[in-house]
PAZA-707563 format. One line per field, with one value per residue (C-alpha): residue number from 0; residue in one letter; z, y, x. Coordinates in steps of 0.05 Angstrom, whole numbers, plus 5000, padded with zeros to 4 digits. Each point is the difference from the previous one (the first is absolute). Example, Ala and Ser with C-alpha at 12.3 -4.5 7.8 and 13.67 -1.06 7.14 Angstrom:
<sites>
num = (0 | 1);
residuo = (A | S);
z = (5156 | 4987);
y = (4910 | 5069);
x = (5246 | 5027);
</sites>
This chain:
<sites>
num = (0 | 1 | 2 | 3 | 4 | 5 | 6 | 7 | 8 | 9 | 10 | 11 | 12 | 13 | 14 | 15 | 16 | 17 | 18 | 19 | 20 | 21 | 22 | 23 | 24 | 25 | 26 | 27 | 28 | 29 | 30 | 31 | 32 | 33 | 34 | 35 | 36 | 37 | 38 | 39 | 40 | 41 | 42 | 43 | 44 | 45 | 46 | 47 | 48 | 49 | 50 | 51 | 52 | 53 | 54 | 55 | 56 | 57 | 58 | 59 | 60 | 61 | 62 | 63 | 64 | 65 | 66 | 67 | 68 | 69 | 70 | 71 | 72 | 73 | 74 | 75 | 76 | 77 | 78 | 79 | 80 | 81 | 82 | 83 | 84 | 85 | 86 | 87 | 88 | 89 | 90 | 91 | 92 | 93 | 94 | 95 | 96 | 97 | 98 | 99 | 100 | 101 | 102 | 103 | 104 | 105 | 106 | 107 | 108 | 109 | 110 | 111 | 112 | 113 | 114 | 115 | 116 | 117 | 118 | 119 | 120 | 121 | 122 | 123 | 124 | 125 | 126 | 127 | 128 | 129 | 130 | 131 | 132 | 133 | 134 | 135 | 136 | 137 | 138 | 139 | 140 | 141 | 142 | 143 | 144 | 145 | 146 | 147 | 148 | 149 | 150 | 151 | 152 | 153 | 154 | 155 | 156 | 157 | 158 | 159 | 160 | 161 | 162 | 163 | 164 | 165 | 166);
residuo = (M | T | R | R | A | R | F | A | V | P | G | D | P | S | A | V | A | F | A | R | D | R | V | I | T | Q | I | R | A | W | G | V | R | L | G | E | G | Q | Q | D | A | V | R | L | V | T | S | E | L | I | T | N | A | V | V | H | A | G | G | F | I | T | V | G | L | H | L | S | E | G | R | L | L | L | V | V | Y | D | G | N | P | E | P | P | K | R | L | T | T | T | E | D | D | E | G | G | R | G | L | A | L | V | G | L | L | A | A | R | H | G | W | E | P | T | R | H | G | K | R | V | W | A | E | F | A | V | P | A | P | N | P | A | A | P | G | G | V | P | R | G | H | G | R | E | R | A | P | A | P | G | V | S | V | R | A | V | V | P | E | G | F | A | E | A | P | G | P);
z = (8120 | 5060 | 5022 | 5045 | 5033 | 5049 | 5043 | 5048 | 5064 | 5061 | 5066 | 5023 | 5018 | 4938 | 4956 | 5022 | 4970 | 4935 | 4998 | 5013 | 4940 | 4951 | 5011 | 4978 | 4950 | 4966 | 5005 | 4965 | 4947 | 4989 | 4987 | 5064 | 5025 | 5071 | 5038 | 5054 | 5061 | 4958 | 4991 | 5070 | 5021 | 4955 | 5022 | 5077 | 4997 | 4954 | 5059 | 5053 | 4968 | 4983 | 5072 | 5035 | 4948 | 5016 | 5081 | 5000 | 4944 | 4984 | 4937 | 4930 | 4986 | 4931 | 4978 | 4952 | 4957 | 4960 | 4964 | 4972 | 4987 | 5050 | 5049 | 5028 | 5045 | 5028 | 5037 | 5044 | 5014 | 5053 | 5027 | 5071 | 5001 | 5062 | 4989 | 5005 | 5070 | 5017 | 5060 | 5050 | 5013 | 5042 | 4977 | 5025 | 4970 | 4940 | 4947 | 4995 | 4952 | 4938 | 4994 | 5016 | 4953 | 4940 | 5015 | 5004 | 4936 | 4952 | 4977 | 5020 | 5033 | 5030 | 4997 | 4987 | 5016 | 4945 | 4995 | 5021 | 5047 | 4982 | 4947 | 5035 | 4951 | 4995 | 4943 | 4973 | 4948 | 4958 | 4921 | 4943 | 4978 | 4935 | 4940 | 4970 | 5057 | 4997 | 5045 | 5040 | 5035 | 4964 | 5022 | 5032 | 5025 | 5063 | 5068 | 5010 | 5058 | 4992 | 5072 | 5048 | 4962 | 4994 | 5010 | 4932 | 4982 | 4949 | 4971 | 5039 | 4965 | 5050 | 4996 | 4948 | 4963 | 4959 | 4929 | 5021 | 4964 | 5034 | 5026);
y = (9597 | 4973 | 4947 | 4937 | 4934 | 4951 | 4951 | 4958 | 4976 | 4960 | 5022 | 4979 | 5051 | 4978 | 5027 | 5068 | 5010 | 4969 | 5037 | 5063 | 4986 | 4976 | 5064 | 5041 | 4951 | 5018 | 5082 | 4989 | 4953 | 5065 | 5043 | 5045 | 5024 | 5009 | 5045 | 4963 | 5030 | 4985 | 4925 | 4996 | 5034 | 4941 | 4949 | 5012 | 5009 | 4940 | 4958 | 5036 | 4981 | 4925 | 5000 | 5029 | 4939 | 4950 | 5018 | 5015 | 4957 | 4939 | 4962 | 5022 | 5084 | 5023 | 5071 | 5042 | 5054 | 5054 | 5054 | 5060 | 5068 | 5010 | 4957 | 4937 | 4958 | 4949 | 4961 | 4934 | 4952 | 4960 | 4947 | 5039 | 5049 | 5037 | 5069 | 5012 | 5031 | 5054 | 4988 | 5036 | 4980 | 5028 | 5012 | 4929 | 4962 | 4960 | 5001 | 5038 | 5065 | 4963 | 5043 | 5061 | 4989 | 4980 | 5069 | 5044 | 4966 | 4991 | 5060 | 4969 | 4936 | 4969 | 4944 | 4968 | 4933 | 4948 | 4940 | 4958 | 5040 | 5060 | 5047 | 5043 | 5052 | 5053 | 5052 | 5026 | 5061 | 4970 | 5026 | 4975 | 4932 | 5000 | 4994 | 4940 | 4961 | 4933 | 4992 | 4930 | 4976 | 4972 | 4934 | 4977 | 5079 | 5027 | 4972 | 4967 | 4948 | 4951 | 4984 | 4938 | 4935 | 4952 | 5062 | 5003 | 5065 | 4996 | 5063 | 5037 | 5043 | 5060 | 5046 | 5047 | 4964 | 4960 | 5050 | 4988 | 4973 | 4938 | 5008);
x = (0553 | 4991 | 5046 | 4986 | 5031 | 4986 | 5027 | 4987 | 5054 | 4988 | 4979 | 5071 | 5058 | 5046 | 4942 | 5022 | 5066 | 4978 | 4938 | 5048 | 5040 | 4951 | 4962 | 5063 | 5018 | 4929 | 5000 | 5075 | 4961 | 4950 | 5058 | 4999 | 5058 | 5003 | 5046 | 5034 | 4953 | 4945 | 5013 | 5024 | 4931 | 4964 | 5044 | 4984 | 4932 | 4988 | 5039 | 4950 | 4939 | 5016 | 5025 | 4930 | 4965 | 5045 | 4997 | 4930 | 4963 | 5040 | 4979 | 5021 | 4997 | 4994 | 5044 | 4971 | 5038 | 4970 | 5040 | 4964 | 5017 | 5063 | 4961 | 5014 | 4954 | 5023 | 4941 | 5005 | 4945 | 4988 | 4942 | 5000 | 4938 | 5028 | 5033 | 5068 | 5023 | 5044 | 5029 | 5036 | 5069 | 5055 | 5084 | 5003 | 4953 | 5028 | 4931 | 4936 | 5017 | 4991 | 4938 | 5036 | 5056 | 4947 | 4971 | 5067 | 5025 | 4937 | 4952 | 4955 | 4969 | 4939 | 4967 | 4930 | 4951 | 4995 | 4958 | 5052 | 5043 | 5031 | 5041 | 5060 | 5015 | 5064 | 5003 | 5063 | 5021 | 5052 | 5023 | 4973 | 5017 | 5045 | 4947 | 5045 | 5007 | 4967 | 4939 | 5015 | 5046 | 5068 | 5014 | 5061 | 5025 | 4989 | 5018 | 4943 | 4997 | 4948 | 4954 | 5025 | 5017 | 4937 | 4946 | 4956 | 4979 | 4934 | 4977 | 4950 | 4948 | 4974 | 4942 | 5018 | 5056 | 4961 | 5014 | 5072 | 5054 | 5035 | 5070);
</sites>
């Protein structure tokens, strides 16, 4: 059984923490029990992919999750068609290591162009979900923080998510 979820966030730095917490909340709602190291890896990769989209694309960003047979696929859609760039950095640089970290923490990762930008994805091996767990995000649970006050978050349906249930 494949489980899917999606949600949109504004291309604003405040969206990073919200998206990271929402991803973990959804994984827990599906009954997947991640170890502390796995949870930290998913959080960090989510942060890196959303941050890259905020910095390099702006506009609305859509996050998709697909869970199937011990595999979690995290997909971030943005409106910038340019490929992600792995920067050469020195130890004094404060940034530029995001994709290198994604490569270390995810089982696989990559990107594809879309009609309206690109999708960047990371895949993780995860334990099978608890079959009794509900499929949705429990309301009022988790440590979700909303994006910046006054920012409207509308549902954005990217390519490939037409069949996915709402968040």
